[in-house]
C-alpha positions as CSV (number, residue, x, y, z in Angstrom):
1,M,-0.3,0.1,0.6
2,I,2.6,2.5,1.0
3,L,4.8,2.1,-2.2
4,Q,1.7,1.6,-4.5
5,A,0.5,5.4,-3.4
6,L,3.7,6.9,-3.7
7,T,4.4,5.4,-7.0
8,Q,0.8,6.8,-7.9
9,L,2.2,10.3,-6.3
10,F,5.4,9.9,-8.0
11,E,3.1,9.7,-11.6
12,D,0.7,12.5,-10.6
13,L,3.9,14.8,-10.2
14,V,5.5,14.0,-13.3
15,R,2.5,14.8,-14.8
16,Q,2.7,18.4,-13.3
17,D,6.3,18.5,-14.2
18,K,7.9,18.6,-11.1
19,L,9.6,15.8,-11.0
20,S,11.6,13.8,-13.8
21,A,10.8,10.5,-15.8
22,P,12.1,7.2,-14.6
23,G,16.1,7.4,-15.4
24,W,16.7,11.0,-14.8
25,S,16.3,12.8,-11.0
26,K,17.2,16.0,-9.8
27,A,21.2,16.2,-8.3
28,K,22.6,19.2,-5.9
29,I,25.4,20.5,-8.7
30,S,28.1,22.9,-7.3
31,Y,30.0,23.2,-10.9
32,A,29.8,23.3,-14.2
33,L,32.9,21.8,-16.0
34,C,33.4,23.8,-19.4
35,L,34.8,22.4,-22.5
36,D,35.5,23.1,-25.6
37,E,35.0,21.1,-28.8
38,T,38.7,19.4,-28.1
39,G,37.7,18.2,-24.9
40,V,39.9,20.8,-23.1
41,L,38.5,22.0,-20.0
42,T,38.5,26.3,-20.4
43,Y,36.8,27.6,-17.1
44,V,34.4,26.2,-14.5
45,M,31.3,28.0,-14.2
46,P,29.3,28.2,-10.9
47,T,26.0,26.7,-10.5
48,Q,25.2,27.7,-7.2
49,H,22.8,30.4,-5.8
50,E,22.6,32.5,-2.4
51,E,20.2,31.5,0.2
52,Q,19.5,33.0,3.3
53,V,20.1,31.1,6.4
54,G,19.3,33.4,9.8
55,K,21.7,36.7,9.4
56,K,24.1,34.5,7.2
57,T,24.1,34.5,3.4
58,L,25.2,31.0,2.0
59,L,25.7,29.4,-1.6
60,R,23.9,26.7,-2.1
61,P,24.0,23.9,-5.2
62,N,21.4,24.1,-7.8
63,L,19.5,21.6,-8.3
64,I,19.8,19.9,-12.1
65,T,17.6,16.9,-13.9
66,L,20.4,14.8,-14.7
67,P,20.9,11.0,-15.2
68,S,20.1,9.2,-12.0
69,P,22.5,8.2,-9.6
70,V,23.9,5.1,-9.0
71,T,23.9,3.6,-5.3
72,R,26.7,3.1,-4.0
73,T,27.9,1.5,-1.0
74,V,32.2,0.7,-0.7
75,G,32.8,0.1,-4.1
76,I,33.5,2.1,-7.1
77,L,30.5,3.3,-9.2
78,P,30.3,5.9,-11.4
79,N,27.7,8.2,-12.3
80,F,26.9,9.4,-16.0
81,L,27.6,13.2,-17.0
82,W,27.8,14.4,-13.3
83,D,29.9,13.1,-10.4
84,N,32.1,14.6,-7.4
85,S,35.7,15.4,-8.7
86,S,37.5,12.0,-7.6
87,Y,35.3,10.4,-10.8
88,L,35.3,14.0,-12.7
89,L,39.0,14.6,-12.3
90,G,40.7,12.1,-10.4
91,A,41.6,14.0,-7.3
92,D,39.9,15.1,-4.2
93,A,41.3,15.6,-0.5
94,K,40.8,12.4,1.0
95,G,44.5,11.6,0.4
96,K,44.2,8.2,-1.3
97,P,45.6,9.2,-5.0
98,E,45.3,5.9,-6.4
99,R,41.7,4.8,-5.6
100,S,41.1,8.7,-7.3
101,R,42.6,7.7,-10.0
102,S,40.5,4.5,-9.9
103,C,37.5,6.1,-9.4
104,F,38.0,8.7,-12.7
105,D,39.1,5.8,-14.9
106,A,36.0,4.3,-14.0
107,C,34.0,6.9,-15.2
108,A,35.8,7.3,-18.4
109,A,35.2,3.3,-19.3
110,L,31.3,4.4,-18.6
111,H,31.4,7.3,-20.7
112,H,33.3,5.4,-23.6
113,A,30.9,2.6,-22.8
114,L,27.8,5.3,-23.8
115,L,29.0,7.6,-25.9
116,D,31.4,6.0,-28.4
117,N,28.7,5.2,-30.6
118,V,27.3,8.8,-30.5
119,D,28.2,11.4,-33.0
120,T,27.7,14.8,-31.7
121,P,30.2,17.5,-30.7
122,T,29.2,17.6,-27.2
123,A,29.7,13.8,-27.1
124,K,32.9,13.6,-28.8
125,A,34.5,16.8,-26.2
126,I,33.4,14.8,-23.4
127,L,35.2,11.4,-24.7
128,R,38.4,13.5,-25.6
129,F,38.6,15.1,-22.0
130,F,38.7,12.0,-19.9
131,D,41.1,10.6,-22.9
132,T,43.6,13.9,-22.0
133,W,42.8,14.9,-18.6
134,Q,45.7,14.1,-16.3
135,P,44.4,13.7,-12.9
136,E,48.1,14.4,-11.4
137,A,48.6,17.7,-12.7
138,A,44.7,18.9,-12.0
139,A,45.8,21.3,-8.9
140,E,47.5,23.3,-11.4
141,H,45.2,23.6,-14.1
142,P,44.4,27.5,-14.1
143,A,40.6,27.0,-14.9
144,L,40.3,25.4,-11.1
145,A,42.3,27.9,-9.5
146,D,39.7,29.9,-8.1
147,C,37.5,26.8,-7.3
148,W,39.9,24.5,-6.1
149,Q,39.3,24.1,-2.6
150,D,35.6,24.4,-3.1
151,I,35.6,21.2,-5.6
152,M,37.5,19.0,-3.3
153,E,35.1,19.9,-0.6
154,G,32.9,17.2,-2.1
155,G,30.5,19.7,-4.7
156,N,29.1,17.7,-7.7
157,L,30.4,18.8,-10.9
158,T,28.9,18.0,-14.2
159,F,29.8,18.9,-18.3
160,Q,28.5,22.0,-20.2
161,V,29.7,22.2,-23.9
162,G,29.3,25.0,-26.2
163,G,27.1,26.8,-23.2
164,A,25.1,24.2,-23.6
165,F,24.6,21.3,-20.4
166,A,25.6,17.9,-21.9
167,Q,22.1,16.5,-20.6
168,E,20.7,18.7,-23.2
169,D,22.0,16.7,-26.2
170,P,19.3,14.6,-27.6
171,A,21.4,11.8,-28.5
172,I,23.0,11.6,-25.3
173,R,19.6,11.4,-23.9
174,A,18.6,8.8,-26.1
175,A,21.9,6.9,-25.0
176,W,21.0,7.1,-21.4
177,A,17.8,5.9,-22.0
178,A,18.5,2.9,-23.9
179,H,21.4,2.0,-21.3
180,Y,18.9,2.8,-18.3
181,A,16.5,0.3,-20.0
182,D,19.1,-2.1,-20.8
183,V,18.8,-4.3,-17.4
184,Q,20.2,-7.8,-17.0
185,G,17.7,-10.7,-15.3
186,S,15.1,-12.2,-15.5
187,P,11.3,-10.7,-15.4
188,A,8.8,-10.9,-12.4
189,Q,5.8,-9.1,-11.7
190,C,6.2,-6.3,-9.5
191,L,4.6,-6.6,-6.5
192,V,3.7,-2.8,-6.7
193,T,2.5,-2.2,-10.2
194,G,1.6,-5.4,-10.8
195,K,3.6,-5.1,-14.3
196,W,6.2,-7.8,-15.6
197,D,9.3,-6.0,-15.2
198,I,13.1,-6.6,-14.2
199,P,13.4,-6.7,-10.6
200,E,15.4,-4.0,-8.7
201,S,17.7,-5.6,-6.5
202,V,19.5,-2.7,-4.4
203,H,16.7,-0.2,-4.2
204,P,17.4,4.1,-4.8
205,A,18.4,5.5,-0.8
206,I,16.1,7.5,1.1
207,K,17.7,11.1,2.1
208,G,15.7,13.3,4.3
209,I,15.3,11.5,7.7
210,A,16.3,12.9,10.7
211,G,18.8,10.5,12.6
212,A,19.8,8.5,9.5
213,Q,22.4,8.1,7.2
214,P,23.4,11.5,5.6
215,S,23.8,9.1,2.3
216,G,20.8,8.1,2.5
217,A,19.0,4.8,4.1
218,A,16.6,2.0,2.6
219,L,13.1,1.8,2.6
220,V,13.1,-2.2,1.7
221,S,16.0,-3.8,2.0
222,F,17.4,-7.6,2.5
223,N,21.2,-8.1,3.7
224,A,21.2,-11.1,5.4
225,P,20.5,-15.0,5.2
226,A,18.2,-14.7,7.6
227,F,15.8,-12.6,5.7
228,C,16.2,-14.1,2.8
229,S,14.0,-17.5,1.8
230,Y,13.8,-19.8,-1.5
231,G,17.4,-19.0,-2.6
232,K,16.6,-15.3,-3.4
233,K,19.3,-12.5,-2.5
234,Q,18.4,-9.0,-1.9
235,S,15.4,-7.3,-2.6
236,L,14.5,-10.5,-5.0
237,N,12.5,-11.7,-1.9
238,A,10.0,-9.1,-2.6
239,P,10.4,-8.5,-6.0
240,V,9.8,-4.7,-6.8
241,G,10.3,-3.6,-10.8
242,K,13.1,-1.0,-11.5
243,Y,10.2,1.5,-12.5
244,A,8.5,1.2,-9.0
245,A,11.6,1.3,-6.9
246,F,12.7,4.3,-9.0
247,A,9.1,6.0,-8.9
248,Y,8.3,5.6,-5.0
249,T,11.9,6.9,-4.1
250,A,11.6,9.9,-6.4
251,A,8.5,10.8,-4.7
252,L,9.3,10.2,-1.1
253,N,12.8,12.2,-2.1
254,Y,10.6,14.8,-3.1
255,L,8.4,15.0,0.0
256,L,11.4,14.9,2.4
257,A,13.0,17.6,0.2
258,D,10.0,20.5,1.1
259,R,10.8,21.2,4.7
260,E,8.0,23.1,5.2
261,N,6.1,20.2,5.1
262,V,8.4,17.7,6.8
263,H,7.2,17.3,10.4
264,R,8.5,15.7,13.6
265,I,7.1,13.4,16.3
266,G,9.5,12.5,18.5
267,D,12.3,10.4,16.4
268,T,10.0,10.0,13.5
269,T,9.9,12.1,10.5
270,V,6.7,12.6,8.9
271,V,5.2,13.4,5.4
272,C,1.7,13.9,4.0
273,W,0.8,13.9,0.9
274,A,-3.0,13.8,-1.1
275,E,-4.4,12.2,-4.3
276,G,-3.0,14.5,-7.2
277,A,-0.4,15.9,-5.8
278,E,-2.1,19.2,-4.5
279,P,0.1,21.4,-2.3
280,Q,-3.1,23.1,-0.3
281,Y,-3.8,19.9,1.5
282,D,-0.1,19.3,2.6
283,A,-0.2,22.8,3.6
284,F,-3.3,22.3,5.5
285,A,-2.3,19.5,7.2
286,G,0.5,21.1,8.8
287,L,-1.4,23.9,10.1
288,S,-4.3,21.9,11.5
289,L,-2.1,18.7,12.4
290,F,1.1,19.8,13.1
291,G,1.4,23.6,14.5
292,N,2.4,25.4,11.3
293,S,2.5,28.9,11.7
294,L,-0.7,30.4,10.5
295,P,-0.8,33.3,7.4
296,E,-0.3,36.8,8.4
297,D,-4.1,37.1,7.2
298,W,-5.4,33.8,9.0
299,T,-6.7,33.9,12.5
300,E,-6.7,30.6,14.7
301,N,-10.8,30.9,13.9
302,D,-10.6,31.0,10.7
303,L,-8.6,27.8,10.8
304,Y,-11.1,26.5,13.3
305,D,-14.2,27.3,11.1
306,A,-12.2,25.8,7.9
307,M,-12.1,22.6,10.0
308,N,-15.1,22.5,10.8
309,K,-16.7,22.7,7.5
310,L,-14.3,20.1,6.3
311,A,-15.4,17.5,9.2
312,Q,-19.0,18.0,8.5
313,G,-18.2,16.7,4.8
314,L,-18.4,20.4,3.5
315,P,-15.7,21.2,0.5
316,C,-13.8,24.5,1.7
317,E,-14.0,26.3,-1.6
318,E,-11.9,29.3,-0.8
319,L,-8.8,27.2,-0.3
320,K,-9.6,24.6,-3.0
321,L,-10.1,21.5,0.1
322,H,-12.8,18.9,-1.0
323,P,-13.3,16.5,2.1
324,N,-13.7,13.4,-0.3
325,R,-9.8,13.4,-1.7
326,S,-7.4,10.6,-0.3
327,F,-5.4,11.4,1.9
328,Y,-1.8,10.0,3.2
329,I,0.4,10.6,6.0
330,L,3.7,8.3,6.1
331,G,6.0,8.4,9.6
332,L,9.1,7.1,9.1
333,S,12.1,6.2,11.8
334,P,16.0,5.9,11.5
335,N,17.5,2.3,12.3
336,A,21.3,2.1,10.9
337,A,21.0,2.2,7.7
338,R,17.5,1.4,7.3
339,L,13.9,2.9,7.6
340,S,11.3,1.5,9.8
341,V,7.6,2.3,9.0
342,R,6.4,3.6,12.3
343,F,2.5,4.6,11.1
344,F,1.1,5.4,7.8
345,Y,-2.1,6.6,7.1
346,R,-4.7,6.6,4.3
347,D,-8.3,7.9,4.5
348,S,-10.6,10.8,3.0
349,F,-8.8,14.0,3.8
350,G,-13.0,14.7,5.4
351,N,-12.4,11.9,7.7
352,L,-8.6,12.7,8.9
353,I,-10.1,16.2,9.7
354,R,-13.1,14.9,11.5
355,N,-10.9,12.7,13.8
356,V,-8.5,15.7,14.3
357,N,-11.6,18.0,15.1
358,C,-13.0,15.6,17.7
359,H,-9.7,15.5,19.3
360,Y,-9.1,19.1,19.8
361,Q,-12.7,19.5,21.0
362,R,-11.5,16.4,23.9
363,L,-8.8,18.5,24.4
364,E,-11.1,21.6,25.5
365,I,-10.0,22.7,29.0
366,A,-10.1,26.1,30.6
367,G,-7.0,28.1,31.3
368,S,-5.4,26.7,27.8
369,R,-3.8,28.8,25.5
370,Y,-4.5,26.8,22.5
371,K,-7.7,26.6,21.2
372,I,-6.1,24.1,18.4
373,M,-3.3,22.2,20.2
374,P,-1.0,21.1,18.0
375,L,0.8,17.7,18.1
376,W,4.1,18.8,19.3
377,A,2.9,20.8,22.0
378,L,0.8,17.8,23.3
379,L,4.0,15.7,23.2
380,R,6.0,18.0,25.2
381,E,3.5,17.8,28.1
382,T,4.8,14.4,28.7
383,V,8.5,15.4,28.8
384,N,10.9,16.8,31.4
385,L,12.2,19.8,29.8
386,N,14.7,20.2,32.2
387,T,17.0,17.3,30.5
388,T,19.0,17.7,28.0
389,D,17.3,15.3,25.3
390,K,13.3,16.5,25.4
391,S,12.0,14.2,22.6
392,P,9.1,12.5,24.0
393,A,9.2,8.2,23.8
394,P,9.5,7.2,20.1
395,V,6.8,4.5,20.2
396,M,4.4,6.3,22.4
397,A,4.5,9.5,20.3
398,G,4.0,7.7,17.3
399,A,1.2,5.7,18.7
400,T,-0.3,8.8,20.0
401,A,-0.4,10.2,16.5
402,R,-1.9,7.3,15.0
403,A,-4.9,7.4,17.5
404,I,-5.4,11.0,16.8
405,F,-5.4,10.7,12.6
406,T,-7.6,7.6,12.7
407,G,-9.9,8.3,15.8
408,A,-8.6,5.3,18.3
409,P,-8.3,5.3,21.7
410,Y,-5.5,7.0,23.2
411,P,-2.2,4.8,23.8
412,A,-2.2,4.3,27.5
413,S,1.7,4.7,27.5
414,L,0.5,8.4,27.2
415,L,-1.6,8.4,30.5
416,E,1.0,6.8,31.9
417,A,4.0,9.3,30.7
418,T,1.6,12.7,32.1
419,M,1.0,11.1,35.3
420,L,4.6,10.4,35.9
421,R,5.1,14.3,34.9
422,I,2.2,15.4,36.8
423,R,4.0,13.1,39.9
424,A,7.7,14.2,39.3
425,E,6.7,17.8,39.0
426,R,3.8,17.7,41.4
427,D,2.3,20.4,38.3
428,I,-1.0,20.2,36.4
429,T,-0.5,22.1,33.4
430,P,-3.4,22.9,31.1
431,G,-1.8,20.7,28.8
432,R,-1.7,17.6,31.3
433,A,-5.5,18.4,32.2
434,A,-6.7,18.4,28.7
435,I,-4.4,14.9,27.9
436,L,-6.4,13.4,31.3
437,K,-9.9,15.0,30.2
438,A,-9.2,13.7,27.0
439,Y,-7.9,10.1,27.3
440,Y,-10.4,9.3,30.0
441,L,-13.5,10.8,27.5
442,K,-12.4,8.7,24.6
443,K,-11.6,5.9,26.8
444,P,-14.5,5.9,29.7
445,H,-13.3,4.2,32.6
446,K,-16.1,4.4,35.8
447,E,-14.0,5.6,38.2
448,C,-13.0,8.9,36.5
449,P,-16.5,9.3,35.3
450,E,-17.7,11.7,32.6
451,E,-18.9,14.5,35.2
452,V,-15.5,15.6,35.9
453,L,-14.4,15.7,32.6
454,T,-15.6,19.2,31.9
455,V,-14.0,22.1,31.0
456,S,-14.2,24.1,33.6
457,L,-15.3,23.4,37.1
458,N,-18.6,21.4,38.1
459,K,-19.4,22.6,41.2
460,N,-22.7,19.9,41.0
461,S,-19.9,16.8,40.8
462,T,-20.4,14.2,43.8
463,N,-17.4,11.9,43.0
464,I,-15.2,12.1,45.6
465,P,-11.7,11.9,44.1
466,Y,-12.8,14.6,42.4
467,T,-14.3,16.6,45.8
468,L,-10.4,15.5,47.7
469,G,-9.0,16.9,44.6
470,R,-10.6,20.7,45.0
471,L,-10.4,20.2,48.8
472,F,-6.5,20.1,48.1
473,A,-6.8,23.1,46.3
474,V,-8.6,25.2,48.5
475,Y,-6.3,24.5,51.1
476,E,-3.5,25.5,49.4
477,E,-5.5,28.7,48.6
478,V,-5.9,29.1,52.2
479,Q,-2.1,28.2,53.0
480,E,-1.6,31.1,50.4
481,L,-3.8,33.6,51.5
482,A,-2.1,33.3,55.3
483,N,1.4,33.4,54.6
484,H,1.8,35.9,51.5
485,G,4.5,35.2,49.2
486,I,5.4,31.5,50.5
487,N,7.6,29.6,48.5
488,A,6.6,26.1,48.9
489,T,3.1,25.2,49.8
490,I,1.4,21.7,50.7
491,R,1.6,20.8,46.9
492,D,5.0,20.6,47.1
493,K,5.5,18.0,50.2
494,Y,2.0,16.5,49.9
495,F,0.3,16.3,47.0
496,N,1.2,13.0,45.3
497,S,0.6,11.3,48.7
498,A,-2.8,12.9,48.9
499,A,-3.9,11.6,45.6
500,A,-2.9,8.3,46.2
501,T,-3.7,7.4,49.9
502,P,-6.4,10.2,51.2
503,A,-6.7,8.7,54.5
504,V,-3.2,9.0,55.9
505,I,-2.9,12.9,54.5
506,F,-6.4,14.7,54.8
507,P,-6.6,14.3,58.7
508,I,-3.2,16.2,58.5
509,L,-3.8,18.6,55.7
510,D,-7.1,19.5,58.0
511,N,-4.9,20.3,61.1
512,L,-2.7,22.7,58.9
513,C,-6.0,24.3,57.5
514,Q,-7.4,25.5,60.9
515,K,-4.0,26.7,61.7
516,H,-4.0,29.0,58.9
517,L,-7.4,29.8,59.0
518,R,-6.9,31.5,62.3
519,K,-4.5,34.2,60.2
520,L,-7.1,35.7,58.1
521,D,-9.7,38.3,58.6
522,I,-13.2,36.9,59.9
523,G,-14.8,37.6,56.9
524,M,-12.5,35.7,54.6
525,R,-11.9,32.8,57.2
526,I,-16.1,32.5,57.5
527,S,-16.1,32.0,53.7
528,K,-13.4,30.0,53.3
529,E,-14.7,27.7,56.0
530,N,-18.0,27.5,54.5
531,Q,-16.4,26.1,51.1
532,I,-14.5,23.8,53.0
533,G,-17.4,22.7,54.9
534,N,-19.5,22.0,51.6
535,L,-16.8,20.2,50.2
536,K,-16.7,17.7,53.2
537,D,-20.2,17.2,52.6
538,V,-19.9,15.4,49.6
539,F,-17.8,12.9,51.0
540,G,-18.6,12.6,54.9
541,E,-16.2,12.0,57.7
542,S,-14.1,9.3,56.5
543,Y,-11.6,9.5,53.4
544,P,-10.9,6.7,50.9
545,I,-8.0,4.6,52.0
546,R,-6.2,4.7,48.4
547,L,-7.1,6.1,44.8
548,S,-6.7,3.9,41.9
549,L,-4.6,5.4,38.9
550,P,-8.3,6.6,37.0
551,E,-9.7,8.1,40.9
552,Q,-6.1,10.1,40.5
553,G,-7.1,11.3,37.5
554,S,-10.5,12.7,38.3
555,F,-8.6,13.9,42.0
556,N,-6.0,15.6,39.7
557,L,-8.8,17.2,37.1
558,G,-10.7,18.5,40.5
559,Y,-7.8,20.5,41.8
560,Y,-6.9,22.0,38.5
561,H,-10.5,23.0,38.0
562,Q,-10.9,24.5,41.2
563,K,-7.6,26.3,40.9
564,Q,-8.4,27.7,37.5
565,Y,-11.7,28.9,39.0
566,R,-9.9,31.0,41.8
567,Y,-8.5,33.3,38.7
568,T,-12.3,33.1,37.2
569,K,-13.5,36.8,36.7
570,K,-16.3,37.3,38.9
571,E,-18.7,37.8,36.1
572,D,-17.6,34.5,33.9
573,K,-18.5,32.9,37.6
574,K,-21.9,33.8,37.5
575,L,-22.8,32.5,34.3
């Protein structure tokens, strides 16, 4: 399914002229070796552009459509018409001149094999260059003097003859097409397209995955006997035709190259796309799912309104978004030289937005700064921000994302991570309260009933853990009123034990509260005594011996709601 969807995306992108046909791809080229018709290097032309990065202006190589690169491991394999200085000049900064010469000779042999029968000035000039060039004297060549150091750092080179790039020569293009199609091997039915094709033994590399090797990693790979069967070697165990292998890798690399629409969830790199390769869907998903910056003329309410329209199955004509359009989300994680699929989602765009919209409604909580809480902000609530590594647990992050996209229950690991942070920091942030509320709304539990899963304080709730949480918040407020400017409150010492074993801790808190009440003026004291008395009437004279995990969730929500109510404006309290 994944490879089929990416192959279809490739075909859509080719129709839009955003990707090249099989056998061709975009390569980063820093310089062009300009030859005359006799094959003499006359000068070197930079093929770079300026790019602003912060306050710095950097030179970046241009992307030029050239013959597809080979997949290298440790051997010597040249590219056609382009490569680094080792292959095109026979010189580099690696300190291994013999290997550099071997690379140059291999590159010369490849170009002779493809161009010996091509009778054009460009082809003849390239062959003469390889026949006459002296790698050992490359450093002294006057055309290379100004850019020698930059070239030695590994930038890619290509050829230009008579002011035109070599790949623009029709005869050379035809020679490459014939070479690319001439693949030895037995045809097999491609598992992606269903058509008969020569299987690709080593699939092209995927580049741009955070944490993976810079040279790229494999999505489909077999390299050990334990992974093989029936005597098949490498990727022949799952035959994917040469066309499909090129197509899916080209499409995925295209998505990963668009940094604005590449997202991170823990260690997972996420890309998304719509059927037809229309970019407005990716952009809207970035806004609604991953918290991308809103356009200047947009507000959060505008985004919320557009999401509601799509969630109801109505097209958003002003943004050219239709709910029935198929949409895909792919999450990939690095694993040495390979990639693992963390999650893959496919559904209509309307269903996705409906699931996400319901998720945001479950997250709604008083005191939150977010109307639409992005995924990164939610996952941040599970992380200790005082540590060096602030990434959420990878498996938990992936499972949470999958639950949001599909509308499935949230993983238990999300609840566990949130409760762990509450216990460790003795602090219930709006985000953590929202997670507790959303988790139990999606996965109901009788010990954390719906009456406590409200946006703001439910004064009418008779749930004992919820009421105990409210009472703890009132006790803390009384302490703060009695001791202005206090640095540490009862929360710092007693919060965790009060939430777990109320019968042990609350008698101590009752005694402390009486001492604090005596420090208040008469009016405030009477007010707080009445408030405390009303809360105690809910559970009577005895406290529960212990609270379960769901009951602790109710306790935490009661505490949070009561604290937020304290800071609510008087006019809002009357509503």
